[in-house]
PLY file of the C-alpha trace (Angstrom):
ply
format ascii 1.0
element vertex 257
property float x
property float y
property float z
element edge 256
property int vertex1
property int vertex2
end_header
46.84 2.51 -71.50
48.34 3.05 -68.02
45.61 5.66 -67.42
42.94 3.29 -68.53
44.26 0.46 -66.25
44.46 2.86 -63.32
40.89 4.02 -63.98
39.62 0.42 -64.18
41.53 -0.58 -61.05
40.09 2.34 -59.14
36.62 1.41 -60.20
37.19 -2.19 -59.10
38.45 -0.99 -55.71
35.43 1.28 -55.25
33.15 -1.57 -56.16
34.74 -3.93 -53.71
34.46 -1.40 -50.89
30.82 -0.86 -51.72
30.16 -4.62 -51.61
31.90 -5.00 -48.26
29.91 -2.08 -46.73
26.68 -3.63 -47.97
27.64 -6.97 -46.50
28.45 -5.45 -43.13
25.19 -3.53 -43.05
23.24 -6.69 -44.08
24.96 -8.70 -41.33
24.05 -6.14 -38.62
20.41 -6.14 -39.58
20.10 -9.99 -39.76
18.20 -11.22 -36.73
19.96 -13.68 -34.44
23.45 -12.82 -35.61
24.36 -10.21 -32.96
21.88 -9.82 -30.03
20.63 -6.27 -29.74
21.03 -4.66 -26.35
18.03 -5.50 -24.20
15.76 -2.61 -23.38
15.94 -1.84 -19.62
12.93 -3.31 -17.83
10.88 -0.83 -15.91
11.70 -0.67 -12.21
8.65 -1.77 -10.18
7.25 0.79 -7.83
5.36 0.02 -4.60
2.90 2.47 -3.24
3.02 2.83 0.55
0.10 1.43 2.48
-2.90 3.66 2.58
-3.01 5.58 5.85
-5.98 4.98 8.08
-7.01 6.99 11.10
-6.26 5.38 14.41
-8.61 5.44 17.35
-6.63 8.26 18.85
-6.91 10.41 15.75
-3.32 9.89 14.49
-2.69 8.59 10.98
-0.99 5.18 10.84
-0.21 2.73 8.02
-2.90 0.10 7.67
-1.83 -3.30 8.98
-2.77 -6.82 7.83
-6.52 -7.32 8.25
-7.62 -8.84 11.52
-10.25 -11.47 11.87
-13.64 -9.98 11.04
-16.12 -9.17 13.71
-18.54 -11.66 12.26
-15.91 -14.41 12.58
-15.39 -13.65 16.22
-19.13 -13.73 16.81
-19.48 -17.02 14.94
-16.68 -18.61 17.04
-18.48 -17.47 20.28
-21.80 -18.82 19.08
-20.26 -22.21 18.46
-18.60 -22.31 21.93
-20.39 -24.99 23.96
-19.63 -23.14 27.24
-21.86 -20.19 26.21
-25.47 -20.76 25.20
-27.28 -18.49 22.78
-28.81 -15.41 24.34
-32.57 -15.69 24.99
-34.67 -14.27 22.24
-36.76 -12.13 24.61
-35.35 -9.51 26.96
-35.32 -10.39 30.65
-34.49 -8.12 33.57
-31.90 -8.80 36.24
-33.67 -10.22 39.29
-32.94 -9.04 42.83
-30.33 -11.41 44.24
-30.13 -12.82 47.78
-28.35 -11.08 50.62
-27.96 -7.41 51.66
-25.86 -4.93 49.74
-22.57 -3.74 51.23
-22.39 -0.04 52.11
-21.24 2.26 49.29
-18.72 5.08 49.84
-18.72 7.27 46.84
-17.51 6.03 43.50
-14.38 5.18 41.52
-13.96 7.33 38.42
-12.43 5.30 35.63
-11.31 7.92 33.19
-9.82 5.37 30.82
-13.17 3.68 30.32
-15.38 6.71 30.70
-17.53 5.40 33.57
-17.76 5.52 37.36
-18.54 2.49 39.45
-19.62 2.32 43.14
-16.88 1.99 45.69
-17.87 -0.43 48.49
-16.72 0.52 52.02
-16.96 -2.95 53.67
-15.51 -6.33 52.74
-14.46 -5.09 49.29
-11.03 -3.59 48.98
-9.26 -1.66 46.25
-6.71 -3.78 44.40
-4.09 -3.17 41.73
-6.10 -2.40 38.62
-3.86 -3.85 35.90
-4.80 -5.27 33.43
-8.13 -3.59 34.10
-8.76 0.13 34.59
-10.28 -0.32 38.09
-10.67 -3.31 40.36
-12.14 -4.18 43.78
-11.85 -7.59 45.43
-13.65 -9.41 48.21
-11.55 -11.04 50.89
-9.71 -14.31 50.26
-11.52 -17.60 50.87
-9.63 -20.26 52.81
-8.73 -23.10 50.51
-9.94 -21.32 47.36
-7.96 -19.20 44.83
-11.14 -17.70 43.50
-13.09 -14.74 45.06
-15.49 -11.95 44.24
-14.29 -9.32 41.83
-15.60 -6.00 40.47
-13.71 -4.49 37.50
-14.12 -1.93 34.75
-12.21 -1.37 31.52
-12.71 -0.57 27.83
-14.26 -3.72 26.43
-11.32 -6.00 25.67
-12.83 -7.86 22.70
-13.70 -6.96 19.07
-16.65 -4.56 18.94
-19.62 -5.97 17.06
-22.32 -4.17 15.08
-24.76 -4.25 18.09
-24.17 -3.71 21.85
-26.04 -6.96 22.53
-23.57 -9.00 20.38
-20.59 -7.24 21.90
-21.91 -7.95 25.40
-22.33 -11.59 24.43
-18.68 -11.77 23.37
-17.59 -9.94 26.55
-19.47 -12.50 28.67
-17.60 -15.23 26.93
-14.34 -13.42 27.64
-15.13 -13.26 31.37
-14.77 -17.05 31.58
-11.00 -16.31 31.56
-11.59 -15.03 35.16
-13.50 -18.07 36.40
-12.18 -21.55 37.18
-11.26 -23.74 34.23
-14.16 -25.62 32.63
-16.75 -23.03 33.67
-20.00 -22.69 31.70
-22.63 -19.99 31.62
-26.41 -19.91 32.13
-28.15 -16.68 31.34
-30.31 -15.05 34.05
-30.79 -11.62 32.42
-30.45 -9.89 29.04
-31.75 -6.42 28.65
-31.04 -3.03 27.02
-30.20 -0.28 29.48
-29.72 3.51 29.42
-27.22 5.25 31.68
-26.94 9.05 31.57
-28.54 9.05 28.10
-26.00 6.53 26.82
-27.20 3.16 25.42
-26.00 -0.10 26.85
-26.69 -3.77 27.40
-26.82 -5.72 30.62
-26.24 -9.48 30.90
-26.78 -11.53 34.12
-25.57 -15.07 34.33
-24.77 -18.02 36.63
-21.34 -19.57 36.21
-21.05 -23.28 36.92
-17.73 -25.03 37.54
-16.00 -27.68 39.66
-13.38 -27.09 42.34
-11.60 -30.06 43.88
-14.35 -32.38 42.72
-17.18 -30.22 44.19
-19.74 -28.49 41.97
-19.78 -24.77 42.64
-21.34 -21.70 41.10
-21.01 -17.92 40.97
-23.44 -15.18 40.17
-22.20 -12.63 37.69
-23.35 -9.67 35.63
-21.82 -7.20 33.16
-22.90 -3.91 31.72
-21.61 -2.67 28.35
-22.07 1.10 27.74
-21.58 3.04 24.58
-19.52 5.88 25.99
-18.46 8.94 23.99
-15.24 8.88 21.95
-14.06 5.48 23.15
-14.62 1.77 22.91
-17.69 0.70 24.87
-17.02 0.51 28.60
-17.33 -2.83 30.38
-18.30 -3.16 34.02
-18.12 -6.79 35.28
-18.81 -8.21 38.72
-18.71 -11.82 39.81
-19.22 -13.41 43.29
-18.81 -17.14 44.15
-21.29 -19.11 46.22
-18.76 -19.18 49.07
-19.47 -15.39 49.40
-23.10 -15.51 48.41
-24.05 -13.05 51.15
-22.48 -10.49 48.74
-24.63 -11.48 45.76
-26.90 -8.44 46.31
-23.81 -6.27 45.59
-24.20 -7.28 41.97
-27.54 -5.42 41.81
-25.96 -2.41 43.48
-23.17 -2.31 40.93
-25.53 -2.53 37.96
-27.80 0.20 39.33
-25.06 2.73 40.28
-22.90 2.88 37.10
-22.45 6.47 35.81
-21.03 7.82 32.58
-18.31 10.51 33.02
0 1
1 2
2 3
3 4
4 5
5 6
6 7
7 8
8 9
9 10
10 11
11 12
12 13
13 14
14 15
15 16
16 17
17 18
18 19
19 20
20 21
21 22
22 23
23 24
24 25
25 26
26 27
27 28
28 29
29 30
30 31
31 32
32 33
33 34
34 35
35 36
36 37
37 38
38 39
39 40
40 41
41 42
42 43
43 44
44 45
45 46
46 47
47 48
48 49
49 50
50 51
51 52
52 53
53 54
54 55
55 56
56 57
57 58
58 59
59 60
60 61
61 62
62 63
63 64
64 65
65 66
66 67
67 68
68 69
69 70
70 71
71 72
72 73
73 74
74 75
75 76
76 77
77 78
78 79
79 80
80 81
81 82
82 83
83 84
84 85
85 86
86 87
87 88
88 89
89 90
90 91
91 92
92 93
93 94
94 95
95 96
96 97
97 98
98 99
99 100
100 101
101 102
102 103
103 104
104 105
105 106
106 107
107 108
108 109
109 110
110 111
111 112
112 113
113 114
114 115
115 116
116 117
117 118
118 119
119 120
120 121
121 122
122 123
123 124
124 125
125 126
126 127
127 128
128 129
129 130
130 131
131 132
132 133
133 134
134 135
135 136
136 137
137 138
138 139
139 140
140 141
141 142
142 143
143 144
144 145
145 146
146 147
147 148
148 149
149 150
150 151
151 152
152 153
153 154
154 155
155 156
156 157
157 158
158 159
159 160
160 161
161 162
162 163
163 164
164 165
165 166
166 167
167 168
168 169
169 170
170 171
171 172
172 173
173 174
174 175
175 176
176 177
177 178
178 179
179 180
180 181
181 182
182 183
183 184
184 185
185 186
186 187
187 188
188 189
189 190
190 191
191 192
192 193
193 194
194 195
195 196
196 197
197 198
198 199
199 200
200 201
201 202
202 203
203 204
204 205
205 206
206 207
207 208
208 209
209 210
210 211
211 212
212 213
213 214
214 215
215 216
216 217
217 218
218 219
219 220
220 221
221 222
222 223
223 224
224 225
225 226
226 227
227 228
228 229
229 230
230 231
231 232
232 233
233 234
234 235
235 236
236 237
237 238
238 239
239 240
240 241
241 242
242 243
243 244
244 245
245 246
246 247
247 248
248 249
249 250
250 251
251 252
252 253
253 254
254 255
255 256
């Protein structure tokens, strides 16, 4: 009998163990009872900015996009100081006065052009922020005087030389008295040493100390090799109008290096 009781007791114990094991297993598999360990979320990866070639040939990371060329042109076309360019081409007229003597040229390696160097009344001046600069003498009682400069065009290049020249002419208002406005006197395609370009002539109107004044000005934009287009800009106020003919000389003696 004792053997029978021991056998029965053993069977009961085994049965109880089996029930407990089953309960534990069932509890582990029941959702919501014990949260399973969260699967590790994938670590985000960020690709570096796509490299783009710089103007100097080096590879640099692309920066945030700048305003589009079309936006810059639209802004200029809406500027009341600058009228739309004439639809038909018109040549630069011969201006009043007699041209100052020319003594050689100034080679502007940075812009890729050479401009005439005048030997009388004009003097060399510190170029910065331009690449070359010549100035007429100071005018008593006026801060503004004649200026001839060259530099790589300092505005956003457009799809056509004509449009780029238009934007450049608007930019030159920064170097005229405040409130100045433009009136076109010339707009024509040009070729210098087999390089295409565009020439604009214009009258600049402004007021100084309550008096209406004007300057004659012109710029040439040239598509030089391996660089931004070169800008040659000359302006002469009416107080120095005997030097207006120098504008014709400048525009006719530009060379490409």
